[in-house]
C-alpha positions in Angstrom: 126.0 112.7 73.3 127.3 115.8 75.2 123.7 116.6 76.4 123.2 113.0 77.7 126.5 113.0 79.7 125.7 116.4 81.2 122.3 115.2 82.2 123.7 112.4 84.4 124.4 113.6 88.0 126.1 110.5 89.2 127.3 107.1 88.0 128.3 104.0 89.9 130.1 100.8 89.0 130.1 97.6 91.1 133.6 96.1 91.4 135.1 93.3 93.5 136.2 96.0 95.9 132.7 97.4 96.3 130.8 100.2 94.7 132.7 102.9 92.8 130.6 106.1 93.0 131.3 108.8 90.5 129.6 112.2 91.0 129.2 114.8 88.3 129.6 118.0 90.4 128.7 120.1 87.3 125.4 118.3 86.8 124.6 118.4 90.5 125.4 122.2 90.6 123.0 122.8 87.6 120.3 120.7 89.3 120.8 122.8 92.5 120.7 126.1 90.7 117.6 125.1 88.7 115.9 124.1 91.9 116.8 127.5 93.5 115.3 129.3 90.5 112.2 127.2 90.7 111.7 128.0 94.4 112.4 131.7 93.8 109.6 131.8 91.3 107.2 130.0 93.7 108.0 132.5 96.5 107.5 135.4 94.0 104.1 134.0 92.9 103.0 133.6 96.6 104.2 137.1 97.4 102.3 138.5 94.4 99.1 136.6 95.3 99.2 138.3 98.7 99.9 141.8 97.3 97.2 141.7 94.7 94.8 139.9 97.0 94.7 142.8 99.4 94.8 145.6 96.7 94.0 148.6 97.0 95.3 148.1 100.5 98.8 146.9 101.3 100.0 143.9 103.4 101.7 146.3 105.8 98.3 148.0 106.5 97.5 144.9 108.6 100.2 145.9 111.1 98.8 149.4 111.2 95.3 148.1 112.1 96.8 145.7 114.8 98.8 148.5 116.4 95.8 150.9 116.3 93.6 148.3 118.0 96.2 147.4 120.7 96.9 151.1 121.3 93.2 151.8 121.8 92.9 148.8 124.2 96.0 150.0 126.1 94.1 153.3 126.7 91.4 151.1 128.3 88.9 151.5 125.5 87.2 148.7 123.6 87.1 149.6 119.9 85.4 146.2 119.1 82.3 147.0 121.2 82.6 143.6 123.0 83.6 141.5 120.0 87.1 140.9 121.4 85.6 139.5 124.6 83.3 137.2 122.6 86.2 136.0 120.5 88.1 135.3 123.7 85.2 133.3 125.1 85.1 131.1 122.0 88.9 130.3 121.9 89.7 126.6 122.0 89.9 125.1 125.5 93.6 124.2 124.9 94.4 127.9 124.5 92.6 128.8 127.7 94.8 126.3 129.5 98.1 127.2 127.8 97.7 131.0 127.6 97.4 133.5 130.4 94.4 135.8 130.5 96.5 138.6 129.0 97.7 136.3 126.3 94.2 135.3 125.4 93.2 138.9 125.2 96.1 139.7 122.9 95.3 136.7 120.6 91.6 137.7 120.5 92.7 141.3 119.6 94.9 139.9 116.8 92.0 137.9 115.4 89.6 140.9 115.6 92.2 143.1 114.0 92.7 140.7 111.1 88.9 140.3 110.6 88.6 144.1 110.6 91.4 144.5 108.2 89.9 142.0 105.8 86.5 143.7 106.0 88.2 147.1 105.2 89.9 145.5 102.2 86.6 144.1 100.9 85.0 147.5 101.4 87.8 149.3 99.6 87.6 146.8 96.7 83.9 147.2 96.5 84.3 151.0 96.3 86.9 150.7 93.6 84.6 148.4 91.7 81.8 150.9 91.9 84.1 153.7 90.7 85.3 151.6 87.8 81.7 150.9 86.9 81.1 154.6 86.1 81.5 155.3 82.4 79.6 158.5 81.9 82.9 160.4 81.9 83.5 159.1 78.4 80.4 160.8 77.0 80.9 164.3 78.5 81.7 167.2 76.2 84.7 169.4 76.1 84.6 172.1 78.8 81.4 170.7 80.3 82.7 168.2 82.9 80.2 167.6 85.6 81.0 168.1 89.3 80.1 164.4 89.8 82.8 163.3 87.4 85.4 165.6 89.1 84.6 164.0 92.4 84.8 160.6 90.8 88.2 161.4 89.3 89.5 162.4 92.8 88.2 159.3 94.5 89.6 157.0 91.8 93.0 158.7 92.1 93.0 158.2 95.9 92.1 154.5 95.6 94.6 153.9 92.8 97.5 155.7 94.5 99.4 152.5 95.4 101.6 151.0 92.7 99.6 148.1 91.4 100.9 144.8 90.0 99.8 143.6 86.6 96.8 141.7 87.9 96.0 143.9 90.9 92.8 145.4 89.4 91.3 142.1 88.1 88.9 141.4 90.9 87.8 145.1 91.0 86.8 145.4 87.4 83.1 145.3 86.8 81.3 142.6 84.9 80.2 143.2 81.3 76.5 144.2 81.5 73.8 142.6 79.3 72.0 145.2 77.3 68.2 145.1 77.0 66.7 143.4 74.0 64.9 146.5 72.9 68.1 148.7 73.0 70.1 146.2 71.0 67.4 145.8 68.3 67.0 149.5 68.0 70.7 150.0 67.6 70.9 147.2 65.1 68.0 148.5 62.9 69.6 152.0 62.9 73.0 150.5 61.9 71.5 148.7 58.8 69.2 151.5 57.7 71.7 153.0 55.2 72.4 149.6 53.7 68.9 148.4 53.0 66.2 149.6 50.6 62.8 150.5 52.2 61.1 147.1 51.5 64.1 145.2 52.9 64.4 147.5 55.9 60.6 147.0 56.6 61.1 143.2 56.5 64.0 143.3 58.9 62.0 145.6 61.2 59.2 143.0 61.3 61.7 140.2 61.9 63.2 142.1 64.8 59.8 143.0 66.3 58.7 139.3 66.1 61.9 138.2 67.7 61.5 140.7 70.6 57.9 139.8 71.3 58.4 136.0 71.1 61.7 134.3 71.5 63.9 137.2 72.6 62.7 137.4 76.2 63.3 133.7 76.8 66.8 133.8 75.4 67.5 137.0 77.4 66.6 135.4 80.7 69.1 132.6 80.1 71.7 135.1 79.1 71.2 137.1 82.3 71.5 133.9 84.3 74.8 133.3 82.7 75.9 136.9 83.3 75.2 136.4 87.1 77.2 133.1 87.2 80.1 133.8 84.8 82.8 136.4 85.0 82.0 137.5 81.5 79.0 136.4 79.6 80.7 136.7 76.1 84.3 135.8 76.3 84.2 132.0 76.7 81.7 131.5 74.0 83.5 134.0 71.7 86.7 132.1 72.1 85.1 128.7 71.6 82.6 129.3 68.8 84.4 132.1 66.8 87.9 130.7 67.1 88.3 127.2 68.5 85.4 125.5 66.7 86.4 126.8 63.3 87.4 123.8 61.2 89.1 125.6 58.3 92.7 126.8 58.2 93.7 129.3 60.8 96.5 130.6 58.7 95.3 133.8 56.9 91.7 133.3 58.2 92.5 133.8 61.8 96.2 134.5 62.5 97.6 137.9 62.1 101.1 139.5 61.8 103.2 142.3 63.2 106.1 144.0 61.4 109.6 145.3 62.2 110.7 149.0 62.0 109.9 150.6 58.6 113.2 152.3 57.8 115.7 150.7 60.2 117.1 147.2 60.6 119.2 147.3 63.8 121.6 144.6 62.6 122.1 142.7 59.3 123.3 139.6 61.2 120.4 137.1 61.4 121.7 135.2 64.5 122.3 138.5 66.3 118.8 139.8 65.7 117.5 136.5 66.9 119.6 136.7 70.0 118.3 140.1 71.0 114.7 139.5 70.0 114.5 136.2 72.0 116.1 137.9 75.0 113.7 140.8 74.9 110.7 138.4 74.7 112.0 136.4 77.6 112.5 139.6 79.6 108.9 140.5 78.9 107.8 137.1 80.1 109.8 137.5 83.3 107.9 140.8 83.9 104.6 139.1 83.2 105.5 136.2 85.6 106.6 138.6 88.3 103.6 140.9 87.5 106.1 143.8 87.2 104.4 145.2 84.1 102.2 148.2 84.7 98.5 147.4 84.1 97.4 148.8 80.7 95.1 151.8 81.0 92.8 153.8 78.8 95.2 156.2 77.0 95.7 159.4 79.0 93.8 158.2 82.1 94.3 156.1 85.3 91.5 153.7 84.3 92.8 150.2 84.2 92.1 147.6 81.5 91.7 143.9 82.0 95.0 142.0 81.9 93.6 138.5 81.7 94.9 138.0 78.1 98.5 138.2 79.3 98.1 134.9 81.2 98.4 132.7 78.1 100.9 134.8 76.1 103.8 132.3 76.5 104.1 128.5 76.7 100.7 128.2 75.0 99.6 126.1 72.0 96.3 125.6 70.2 95.9 121.8 69.8 93.5 120.5 67.1 90.4 118.4 67.7 87.7 116.9 65.6 84.9 119.2 66.7 86.8 121.9 68.6 90.4 122.9 69.3 91.8 123.3 72.8 94.2 125.9 74.1 96.9 124.3 76.3 99.0 126.5 78.6 102.0 125.4 80.6 103.3 127.2 83.7 106.8 127.8 82.4 109.2 126.7 79.7 113.0 127.0 79.6 113.4 126.5 75.9 112.2 127.7 72.5 111.5 125.8 69.4 113.5 126.8 66.3 112.9 126.0 62.6 115.6 126.4 60.0 115.8 125.0 56.5 113.4 122.2 57.1 114.8 121.2 60.5 113.4 121.6 64.0 115.5 122.3 67.1 115.0 122.7 70.8 117.1 125.6 72.1 117.5 125.8 75.9 117.6 129.5 76.9 118.3 128.9 80.6 121.4 127.3 82.0 122.0 126.6 85.7 119.0 128.8 86.6 120.1 131.9 84.6 118.9 133.3 81.3 121.5 133.1 78.6 122.9 136.4 77.5 121.9 137.7 74.0 125.4 136.9 72.8 125.1 133.3 73.9 121.7 133.0 72.2 123.2 134.4 69.1 126.1 131.9 69.4 123.5 129.1 69.6 121.5 130.4 66.7 124.6 130.6 64.6 125.3 127.0 65.4 121.8 126.1 64.1 122.4 128.1 60.9 125.8 126.5 60.4 124.5 123.0 61.0 124.8 121.2 57.6 122.5 118.2 58.4 119.6 117.7 56.0 115.9 117.4 57.1 114.7 113.9 58.1 112.1 112.3 55.8 108.8 114.1 56.2 110.3 116.8 58.5 110.7 119.8 56.2 107.1 120.5 55.5 105.6 119.1 58.7 104.3 122.5 59.8 101.8 122.5 56.9 99.6 120.3 59.1 99.0 123.4 61.3 98.2 125.5 58.2 95.6 123.3 56.6 92.2 122.1 57.8 91.9 121.2 61.4 90.2 117.8 61.3 92.9 116.0 59.3 95.6 117.5 61.6 93.7 116.3 64.6 93.5 112.8 63.2 97.1 112.7 62.3 98.1 114.0 65.7 96.1 111.4 67.5 97.2 108.5 65.4 100.9 109.3 64.9 102.0 111.9 67.4 100.6 110.5 70.7 103.5 108.2 71.6 107.2 107.6 71.1 109.6 109.9 69.2 107.0 112.0 67.5 105.2 112.8 70.8 108.5 113.9 72.4 109.4 116.1 69.5 105.8 117.5 69.2 105.9 118.2 73.0 109.1 120.2 72.5 107.4 122.5 70.0 104.0 122.8 71.8 105.5 123.3 75.3 108.1 125.8 74.1 107.9 129.4 75.3 107.3 130.4 71.6 108.3 129.4 68.1 111.2 130.9 66.1 111.7 130.6 62.4 115.1 131.4 60.9 113.9 132.3 57.5 116.3 131.9 54.5 114.7 134.9 52.6 115.4 138.6 52.9 112.4 141.0 53.5 111.7 144.6 54.3 111.5 147.9 52.4 114.6 147.6 50.2 115.9 147.6 46.7 114.4 149.2 43.6 110.8 148.3 44.5 110.3 149.2 48.2 106.5 149.3 47.9 106.3 145.9 46.3 108.8 144.5 48.9 106.6 145.7 51.7 103.7 143.7 50.2 105.9 140.6 49.9 107.0 141.2 53.5 103.4 141.2 54.7 102.6 138.0 52.8 105.6 136.3 54.2 104.6 137.1 57.8 101.0 136.2 57.2 101.6 132.8 55.7 105.3 132.3 54.7 105.8 129.1 52.7 102.8 127.6 54.5 105.0 125.1 56.3 107.8 127.1 57.9 105.8 128.5 60.7 104.0 126.7 63.5 100.6 128.4 63.3 99.2 126.7 66.4 101.7 128.4 68.8 100.5 131.5 70.6 102.9 133.5 68.5 105.9 132.7 66.2 108.8 134.9 65.7 110.4 135.2 62.2 114.0 136.3 61.7 115.0 136.9 58.1 118.4 136.4 56.5 119.0 140.2 56.4 118.2 140.8 60.0 114.6 141.9 59.6 112.0 140.3 61.9 108.3 140.0 62.5 105.7 137.8 64.2 102.7 135.7 63.4 100.1 135.4 66.2 97.3 132.9 66.8 94.1 134.8 67.6 92.1 132.7 70.0 94.0 133.4 73.2 94.2 137.2 72.9 93.5 140.2 70.7 95.9 142.3 68.7 96.5 145.1 71.4 97.9 142.5 73.8 100.4 141.2 71.2 101.1 144.8 70.1 102.1 145.7 73.6 104.5 142.7 73.7 105.9 143.6 70.3 106.5 147.2 71.1 108.5 146.2 74.2 110.5 143.7 72.1 111.4 146.2 69.4 112.3 149.0 71.8 114.3 146.7 74.1 116.1 145.2 71.1 117.1 148.5 69.6 117.5 150.8 72.6 118.3 148.7 75.7 120.2 145.6 74.5 121.8 147.1 71.4 124.6 145.7 69.2 128.3 146.0 68.7 129.8 148.0 65.8 130.0 144.9 63.7 126.4 144.0 64.3 126.7 141.3 67.0 125.0 141.1 70.3 126.8 142.4 73.4 128.2 140.3 76.2 130.4 137.2 76.6 129.9 133.7 75.4 130.2 130.5 77.4 131.7 128.2 74.7 130.8 125.1 76.7 127.1 125.5 76.0 125.6 122.2 74.7 124.6 122.1 71.1 121.0 122.9 70.3 119.0 119.7 70.2 117.8 118.4 66.9 114.3 117.0 67.2 113.9 113.5 65.9 110.9 112.4 63.8 109.5 109.1 62.5 107.0 110.3 59.8 105.2 107.5 58.1 103.9 107.7 54.5 100.4 108.3 55.6 101.4 111.5 57.5 103.6 112.6 54.6 100.6 112.2 52.3 98.4 114.3 54.6 101.2 117.0 54.8 101.0 117.3 51.0 97.2 117.6 51.1 97.3 120.2 53.9 100.0 122.1 52.1 98.0 122.2 48.9 95.0 123.6 50.8 97.2 126.2 52.6 99.1 127.1 49.4 95.8 127.8 47.5 94.7 130.0 50.3 98.0 131.9 50.5 98.3 132.4 46.8 94.8 134.0 46.8 95.7 136.7 49.3 96.4 140.2 47.9 98.3 142.3 50.5 99.3 145.9 50.1 101.2 147.8 52.8 101.8 151.5 52.4 102.8 154.4 54.7 100.6 157.5 54.3 102.9 160.5 54.8 100.7 163.4 53.6 99.7 164.1 57.2 99.0 162.4 60.4 97.2 162.8 63.7 98.9 166.1 64.5 97.1 167.9 61.6 93.9 166.0 62.2 93.7 166.9 65.8 94.3 170.6 65.0 90.9 170.4 63.3 89.4 169.1 66.6 88.5 165.8 65.0 89.2 162.3 66.3 91.9 160.7 64.2 90.1 157.3 64.3 86.8 158.9 63.2 88.6 160.7 60.4 90.2 157.5 59.1 87.0 155.5 59.4 85.0 158.1 57.5 87.8 158.1 54.9 87.5 154.3 54.6 83.7 154.8 53.9 84.5 157.3 51.2 87.2 155.0 49.7 84.9 152.0 49.6 82.1 154.0 48.1 84.4 155.1 45.3 85.8 151.6 44.9 82.6 149.6 44.8 79.9 152.2 44.1 78.0 151.7 47.4 78.2 151.1 51.1 78.7 147.8 53.1 78.5 146.5 56.6 81.7 147.7 58.2 83.4 146.1 61.2 85.7 148.1 63.4 87.2 146.3 66.4 86.8 148.0 69.8 87.9 146.7 73.1 85.7 145.9 76.1 88.6 145.5 78.5 87.1 148.0 80.9 85.3 144.9 82.1 86.7 141.8 83.6 87.9 139.3 80.9 86.6 141.6 78.2 87.8 141.2 74.7 86.2 143.0 71.7 83.0 144.6 70.5 82.0 145.6 67.0 81.7 149.3 66.0 79.4 149.4 63.0 81.1 152.4 61.5 78.9 152.6 58.4 76.3 154.9 59.8 73.5 157.1 58.4 75.7 160.2 59.1 78.8 158.9 57.4 76.8 157.8 54.3 75.2 161.2 54.2 78.6 162.9 54.2 80.0 160.6 51.5 77.0 161.2 49.2 77.1 164.9 49.7 80.8 165.1 48.9 80.4 162.9 45.8 77.3 164.7 44.5 79.1 168.1 44.6 77.4 169.7 47.6 78.9 172.9 49.0 82.0 172.7 51.2 80.1 174.2 54.1 77.4 171.5 53.8 80.0 168.8 53.6 81.9 170.1 56.6 78.7 170.1 58.7 77.8 166.6 57.6 81.4 165.4 58.4 81.1 166.9 61.9 77.9 165.0 62.5 79.4 161.8 61.1 82.5 162.2 63.3 80.4 162.7 66.4 78.3 159.7 65.6 81.3 157.5 65.1 82.8 158.6 68.4 79.6 157.9 70.2 79.3 154.4 68.6 82.9 153.7 69.7 82.2 154.8 73.3 79.0 152.7 73.5 80.9 149.7 72.3 83.6 150.2 74.9 81.1 150.6 77.7 79.1 147.4 76.9 76.3 148.9 74.9 77.3 147.3 71.6 75.2 145.3 69.2 77.0 142.2 67.9 78.3 140.4 71.0 74.8 140.5 72.6 73.2 139.1 69.4 75.9 136.5 69.1 75.3 135.3 72.7 71.5 135.2 72.1 72.2 133.0 69.0 74.4 130.6 71.0 71.6 130.3 73.7 69.1 129.5 70.9 71.3 126.8 69.6 71.6 125.2 73.1 67.8 125.3 73.4 67.4 123.9 70.0 65.2 126.7 68.7 65.5 128.6 65.4 65.3 132.4 65.1 65.1 133.7 61.5 66.1 137.1 62.7 69.3 135.9 64.5 70.2 133.5 61.7 70.0 136.3 59.1 71.9 138.9 61.3 74.8 136.5 62.0 75.1 135.5 58.3 75.6 139.1 57.1 79.0 139.4 55.5 81.5 142.0 56.8 82.9 143.2 53.4 85.0 145.9 55.1 86.7 144.7 58.2 89.0 147.3 59.9 91.1 147.5 63.0 93.5 150.1 64.5 96.7 148.9 66.0 97.2 151.2 69.0 100.6 152.5 70.0 100.6 151.9 73.8 104.1 152.6 74.9 105.3 155.6 73.0 107.6 156.5 75.9 109.8 153.5 74.8 110.5 155.1 71.5 112.4 158.4 71.3 111.1 159.6 67.9 112.7 163.0 68.3 116.2 161.7 68.5 115.5 158.5 66.5 112.8 159.4 64.0 113.5 156.4 61.7 112.5 153.9 64.4 108.9 153.9 63.3 106.8 150.8 63.6 104.9 149.4 60.5 102.2 147.9 62.7 100.6 144.7 61.5 97.7 143.3 59.5 95.3 140.4 58.8 93.7 138.5 56.0 90.3 139.5 54.5 87.2 138.4 56.4 84.9 138.1 53.4 85.9 136.5 50.1 84.6 139.7 48.3 85.7 142.2 50.8 88.7 144.0 52.3 90.7 143.8 55.5 92.2 147.1 56.6 94.5 147.6 59.5 96.2 150.9 60.4 98.5 152.3 62.9 98.9 156.0 63.7 102.6 156.6 64.3 103.8 159.9 65.8 102.3 163.1 64.5 102.8 162.8 60.7 102.3 159.2 59.5 99.6 156.6 59.2 100.6 153.1 58.1 98.0 151.0 56.3 97.7 147.2 55.7 95.1 146.3 53.1 94.2 142.7 52.2 91.7 141.1 49.7 91.5 138.1 47.5 92.7 137.8 43.9 89.9 135.4 43.2 87.4 138.2 43.6 87.3 140.3 40.4 85.7 143.2 42.2 88.5 143.8 44.8 92.1 145.0 44.4 94.2 145.9 47.4 96.5 148.3 45.5 93.5 150.1 44.0 91.8 150.3 47.3 95.0 151.7 48.9 95.0 154.5 46.3 91.4 155.2 47.1 92.2 155.4 50.8 95.0 157.9 50.2 92.9 160.0 48.0 89.9 159.9 50.3 91.9 161.1 53.3 93.4 164.0 51.3 90.0 165.0 49.9 88.5 165.1 53.4 91.4 167.1 54.7 90.9 169.6 51.9 87.3 170.0 52.8 88.0 170.5 56.5 91.1 172.7 56.0 88.9 175.2 54.3 86.9 175.6 57.5 88.2 178.8 59.0 85.6 178.8 61.8 86.1 175.3 63.1 83.5 174.4 65.8 85.1 173.3 69.0 84.0 169.7 68.8 86.1 167.5 71.0 88.5 165.0 69.4 88.6 163.2 72.7 86.7 163.7 75.9 88.3 166.4 78.0 88.0 164.2 81.1 90.9 162.1 79.9 93.2 165.1 80.5 91.9 165.3 84.0 92.5 161.6 84.7 
């Protein structure tokens, strides 16, 4: 009852002598401090709105404009060419009466100065938007930078010279352009050419031509109308139809994971690791709320990327529906939800308006770990509802979690800043079987026990018994680079900023008067318990079918690849094509995720990395062609891949355009055999690179063991592979491979061996090239920017 007593600010008792008023000064003080914190945040938000609203100018520039206008008027010159006089004539009658002629002139000059200042801001913002709409720099060759691009770089630097807030560039980012039907269809047909026999390719060409000459133009007109009206013509439909309308389990199928350091566990104390991890996450949230984070940029340049995905990072939950789920976001939350051994807790991380210290959060976490109370009936496996099919979870939520005790407890989870699992297992690369342990570590983060994570939360943190950590992220609200940025900051802050004492505990002092973490109460009827068992069975079958394999590739890294003047990503993608060909005896439709965050509210686009050129190289290498011929074909394949990636980044991709045309056709109630077939094609090789975005946070020279393992995801196709990779430092590439045991043709471990061998074989071919052509690994313009 300690929490209840502390929540009461005053009590009164009616006695024969009158009213006996008893004030709780401690409670009143906490209410006052919480109110101060709330008002500080409001003032900070208002200040940030002003600063980013006038970017790339500054609020102080208004004063400069006013002084310049007044100084010009003092010199008996009219810079407004009569506008100040006209403004003075149209002032309200009351001002003519109350102000002198000089006062009216001054007020009119202030109004004119403000209007001029706002006009200049709009002009600067328009110029910045024009500059950010230029993407030809990405396609220019090494040593052949045009004078136009050099001038563009100079102007962009000038307009970006002021320190921006996180969202300062948002209104200056260009809108995603809608490609022409003809261009998209030509790119599509070229992408499937190596995958189709001549008769099948001829049939697809006829379907594409028929679509272009009949239905395509009508759908395109609707899509262009949406592009004029909406901020981004893809993102809202992508979020709704690809993620939120999916009725199957989001565990494994949609959610993805991120891992801890490969070689290092900063502390073996579970509660201490939780204390620092939670603190680092909340410090990141504070930076997001205050917009103190630097805007993400194209690596090596000053070109900003859209930051819209940061808005729903914290205090966000995906809530189930019968037809579609809904993303709910709350402005702020002062607590996190914690799961430990079948019990749910609410842990307040703020007290009297201040963030608890890492040591205090550790203290609270240890209290949860030491709590001997058993789970309530139906509580232990309740999280399985979020791991199973969406419709039953929606029905249970509506019927049994809409009122009373269950609603209050569910609100505590869904409104929490994020979800924390104190896992009772040990994970990581340890023991006599480090490789196998990494695989089990990946499976644990991807699905756990199918009930000990809350898969609907924007992200859930997992802290293992031996101090290892990781996260599981829901996919609809953001893509992996946004979560990776958060996780990089968390790991670096935990290890290098917050740190631990010699005995592995968090630093700082503890206020022993902190109230106990709050156990959440539940009243779970038998009907819900039965559905929990059903959902758990569905999720368990899905989890048991996932074959994960995680391995660090240490033979070489990007350092050696770049010495050959080859893009590391192109090198790896061509290596994956060679590995798949050896594994399955052919080629397949390959998905590589590329970002479109050069545009406002941009998310991803598909790079179809199985190309004519990459297939020609693989066939040449496997058929025993000469090394010189293989090298030449590899160079062509690498250039082609880089070009495909650049086109996807600059809005000239294939798949998002076709997807939106398909959505329009469904709204209009018309069928397109071409679109239906295109969107039903399986991606048997789905790949993604996890970018390292904040290398400056990690001192790999002095701390070489603090290497991130990256993260991974489940297979997209039942008979295919999911491959995620992260290029760490100069000498290592970490791979995450997933497939399904139920498919007899796939094997994640076998494919991992094929990947390793393919990369080494390609390196052998290229290393024999003593006269390496000076083909750019990345556009030279990036160095200028």
